[in-house]
C-alpha positions as CSV (number, residue, x, y, z in Angstrom):
1,X,-17.2,7.4,-3.2
2,X,-16.1,5.7,0.1
3,X,-13.1,3.4,0.4
4,X,-15.5,0.4,1.2
5,X,-17.2,0.9,-2.2
6,X,-13.9,1.1,-4.0
7,X,-12.6,-2.1,-2.4
8,X,-15.1,-4.1,-4.4
9,X,-13.8,-2.8,-7.7
10,X,-10.5,-4.8,-7.6
11,X,-11.8,-7.7,-9.7
12,X,-13.6,-5.5,-12.2
13,X,-10.5,-3.3,-12.6
14,X,-8.2,-6.4,-13.1
15,X,-10.6,-7.6,-15.9
16,X,-10.9,-4.2,-17.5
17,X,-14.6,-3.9,-16.8
18,X,-14.8,-0.5,-15.0
19,X,-16.2,2.5,-16.8
20,X,-13.9,5.5,-17.2
21,X,-15.0,7.5,-14.2
22,X,-14.9,4.4,-11.9
23,X,-11.5,3.4,-13.3
24,X,-10.0,6.8,-12.5
25,X,-11.5,6.8,-9.0
26,X,-10.2,3.3,-8.3
27,X,-6.7,4.1,-9.6
28,X,-6.6,7.1,-7.2
29,X,-7.8,4.9,-4.4
30,X,-5.2,2.2,-5.3
31,X,-2.2,4.5,-4.7
32,X,-3.1,4.8,-1.0
33,X,-4.6,1.3,-0.3
34,X,-2.1,-1.5,0.2
35,X,-4.7,-4.2,0.6
36,X,-6.2,-3.4,-2.8
37,X,-2.7,-3.2,-4.3
38,X,-1.9,-6.7,-3.0
39,X,-5.3,-8.1,-4.1
40,X,-4.8,-6.6,-7.6
41,X,-1.4,-8.3,-7.9
42,X,-3.0,-11.7,-7.1
43,X,-5.8,-11.1,-9.6
44,X,-3.7,-10.0,-12.5
45,X,-2.5,-13.6,-13.2
46,X,-6.2,-14.8,-13.2
47,X,-7.1,-12.0,-15.6
48,X,-4.3,-13.0,-18.0
49,X,-5.5,-16.6,-17.9
50,X,-9.1,-15.7,-18.6
51,X,-8.0,-13.4,-21.4
52,X,-6.7,-16.4,-23.4
53,X,-10.0,-18.4,-23.1
54,X,-12.4,-17.9,-25.9
55,X,-16.2,-18.2,-25.7
56,X,-17.8,-21.6,-25.6
57,X,-20.2,-22.1,-28.4
58,X,-23.5,-23.8,-27.7
59,X,-25.2,-26.2,-30.2
60,X,-27.5,-24.3,-32.6
61,X,-30.6,-26.2,-31.4
62,X,-29.9,-25.8,-27.7
63,X,-32.8,-24.5,-25.6
64,X,-32.2,-21.5,-23.4
65,X,-31.7,-22.5,-19.8
66,X,-33.3,-20.5,-17.1
67,X,-30.7,-18.9,-14.7
68,X,-30.3,-20.4,-11.3
69,X,-31.9,-18.4,-8.5
70,X,-28.5,-17.6,-7.0
71,X,-27.4,-16.0,-10.3
72,X,-30.5,-13.8,-10.4
73,X,-29.9,-12.8,-6.8
74,X,-26.3,-11.9,-7.5
75,X,-27.3,-9.8,-10.5
76,X,-29.9,-7.9,-8.4
77,X,-27.3,-7.3,-5.7
78,X,-24.8,-6.0,-8.2
79,X,-27.4,-3.6,-9.6
80,X,-28.3,-2.3,-6.2
81,X,-24.7,-1.9,-5.4
82,X,-24.1,0.1,-8.6
83,X,-27.1,2.4,-7.9
84,X,-25.8,3.0,-4.3
85,X,-22.3,3.9,-5.6
86,X,-23.7,6.4,-8.1
87,X,-25.8,8.0,-5.4
88,X,-22.7,8.2,-3.2
89,X,-20.7,9.7,-6.0
90,X,-23.3,12.5,-6.5
91,X,-23.3,13.2,-2.8
92,X,-19.5,13.4,-2.7
93,X,-19.5,15.7,-5.7
94,X,-21.9,18.1,-3.9
95,X,-19.7,18.0,-0.8
96,X,-16.6,18.7,-2.8
97,X,-18.2,21.7,-4.4
98,X,-19.0,23.0,-1.0
99,X,-15.3,22.5,0.1
100,X,-14.1,24.4,-3.0
101,X,-16.4,27.3,-2.2
102,X,-15.2,27.4,1.4
103,X,-11.6,27.2,0.4
104,X,-12.1,30.1,-2.0
105,X,-13.7,32.2,0.6
106,X,-10.9,31.6,3.1
107,X,-8.2,32.1,0.4
108,X,-6.5,28.8,1.4
109,X,-5.7,25.6,-0.5
110,X,-4.3,22.3,0.5
111,X,-2.0,19.9,-1.4
112,X,0.0,16.8,-0.5
113,X,3.2,18.7,0.1
114,X,1.7,21.3,2.5
115,X,2.5,21.9,6.1
116,X,0.9,19.0,8.0
117,X,-0.7,21.2,10.7
118,X,-2.4,23.3,8.0
119,X,-4.1,20.4,6.2
120,X,-7.6,19.2,7.0
121,X,-7.9,15.9,8.9
122,X,-8.8,13.8,5.7
123,X,-5.6,14.9,3.9
124,X,-3.5,14.3,6.9
125,X,-4.7,10.8,7.1
126,X,-4.0,10.1,3.5
127,X,-0.4,11.4,3.9
128,X,0.3,9.5,7.1
129,X,1.6,6.4,5.2
130,X,3.8,8.4,2.9
131,X,5.3,10.5,5.7
132,X,5.9,7.4,7.8
133,X,7.6,5.6,5.0
134,X,9.9,8.6,4.2
135,X,10.9,8.6,7.9
136,X,11.2,4.9,8.6
137,X,12.0,3.3,5.2
138,X,15.3,2.6,3.7
139,X,16.2,6.0,2.3
140,X,18.6,7.5,-0.3
141,X,18.8,11.1,-1.5
142,X,20.4,12.9,-4.5
143,X,20.6,16.3,-6.2
144,X,21.0,16.9,-9.9
145,X,23.5,19.8,-10.6
146,X,21.9,20.4,-14.1
147,X,18.2,20.6,-13.2
148,X,18.7,21.6,-9.5
149,X,16.2,18.9,-8.6
150,X,16.7,17.3,-5.2
151,X,14.9,14.2,-3.9
152,X,14.6,11.4,-1.4
153,X,13.3,7.9,-2.1
154,X,12.4,5.5,0.7
155,X,11.7,1.7,0.2
156,X,10.0,-0.9,2.3
157,X,9.9,-4.6,1.2
158,X,6.5,-6.2,1.0
159,X,5.3,-9.7,0.1
160,X,4.3,-8.4,-3.4
161,X,7.5,-6.4,-4.0
162,X,8.5,-2.9,-2.7
163,X,6.5,0.0,-1.4
164,X,8.1,3.3,-2.5
165,X,7.7,6.8,-1.2
166,X,9.4,9.9,-2.8
167,X,9.9,13.5,-1.8
168,X,11.0,16.1,-4.4
169,X,11.9,19.8,-4.2
170,X,13.0,22.5,-6.6
171,X,10.8,21.0,-9.4
172,X,10.1,23.4,-12.2
173,X,6.7,23.1,-14.1
174,X,4.7,22.6,-16.0
175,X,5.7,19.0,-16.5
176,X,4.4,15.5,-16.5
177,X,6.8,13.2,-14.8
178,X,7.1,9.6,-13.6
179,X,9.3,7.8,-11.1
180,X,10.8,4.6,-12.5
181,X,12.8,1.8,-10.7
182,X,15.6,0.5,-12.8
183,X,16.5,-3.2,-12.1
184,X,19.9,-4.8,-12.2
185,X,19.5,-5.6,-15.9
186,X,18.7,-2.0,-16.9
187,X,14.9,-2.5,-17.3
188,X,12.7,0.4,-16.2
189,X,9.6,-0.2,-14.1
190,X,7.1,2.7,-13.5
191,X,6.4,3.3,-9.8
192,X,4.1,6.4,-10.0
193,X,3.3,9.3,-12.3
194,X,2.2,12.9,-11.6
195,X,1.8,16.4,-13.0
196,X,3.8,19.5,-11.9
197,X,2.0,22.8,-12.0
198,X,3.5,25.9,-13.6
199,X,4.8,27.3,-10.3
200,X,6.5,24.0,-9.4
201,X,7.5,22.9,-5.9
202,X,10.2,24.3,-3.6
203,X,10.9,27.4,-5.8
204,X,10.3,31.1,-5.2
205,X,6.6,31.6,-5.7
206,X,5.8,27.9,-5.4
207,X,2.7,27.1,-3.2
208,X,4.4,24.1,-1.6
209,X,8.0,23.4,-0.4
210,X,8.0,19.9,-1.8
211,X,6.0,17.2,-3.5
212,X,5.5,13.8,-1.7
213,X,4.1,10.7,-3.5
214,X,3.8,7.0,-2.9
215,X,3.7,4.0,-5.2
216,X,4.9,0.5,-5.6
217,X,6.7,-2.0,-7.8
218,X,6.9,-5.8,-8.1
219,X,10.7,-5.6,-7.7
220,X,12.2,-6.4,-4.3
221,X,14.6,-3.8,-2.9
222,X,17.7,-5.8,-3.7
223,X,16.6,-6.1,-7.3
224,X,16.6,-2.3,-7.8
225,X,19.8,-0.6,-8.9
226,X,18.5,3.0,-9.0
227,X,15.5,5.3,-9.3
228,X,15.0,7.9,-12.0
229,X,12.6,10.9,-12.3
230,X,11.8,11.2,-16.0
231,X,9.6,13.4,-18.1
232,X,6.7,11.6,-19.7
233,X,6.8,11.7,-23.5
234,X,10.4,13.0,-23.9
235,X,11.8,10.5,-21.5
236,X,14.3,13.1,-20.2
237,X,16.0,12.1,-16.9
238,X,15.7,14.9,-14.3
239,X,17.1,13.1,-11.3
240,X,18.9,9.8,-10.5
241,X,18.7,8.4,-7.0
242,X,20.8,5.3,-6.1
243,X,18.8,2.5,-4.5
């Protein structure tokens, strides 16, 4: 599914109208698309307002009213758009299957933390924003003596809050983790979540030297006191990075 098709899903996602496959695809797109992230922040207030409005009952003897031509046209356009998106999804799945077969034949795989020169052009474009933020953003680093985990967090202030990038190394798996921003009052705000494979990152036998991720929070940089890498479920803190 192309980014242009995913852009139109912001409103449907904010209102909770997307089907499960479309919701997962949009959330993956949202982590790399700042324009959709900003639009979603603006629409969330509208969604909360609409959520509190109940249906308007019509009189029992009211005659059905024929829809306006514009409404019919919009419904037809929506149906055509949905059909086109499903066709694109099938095409993308077929292309992905071909890439997997090619990768198996070459004995090579690519992930976000890989050597940049070894990644295909599409992956390199997706990582450009994260790498640039880690290089140019306001950075802090830390190492945990207990877990051995080492990480760097970079921040960039935006109109909607803060854009956050993180790089981790010496991560042992398998784990499910999340990065949270802790505000000055001690409240935790989830920035991004991920899974760590059994071989981890930056360890002997790991396929990649580090893990790089990007997310966001409504907090502004001056409102954040620290970042914590936590396990999902247990809530165990693996690393604390000062803001």
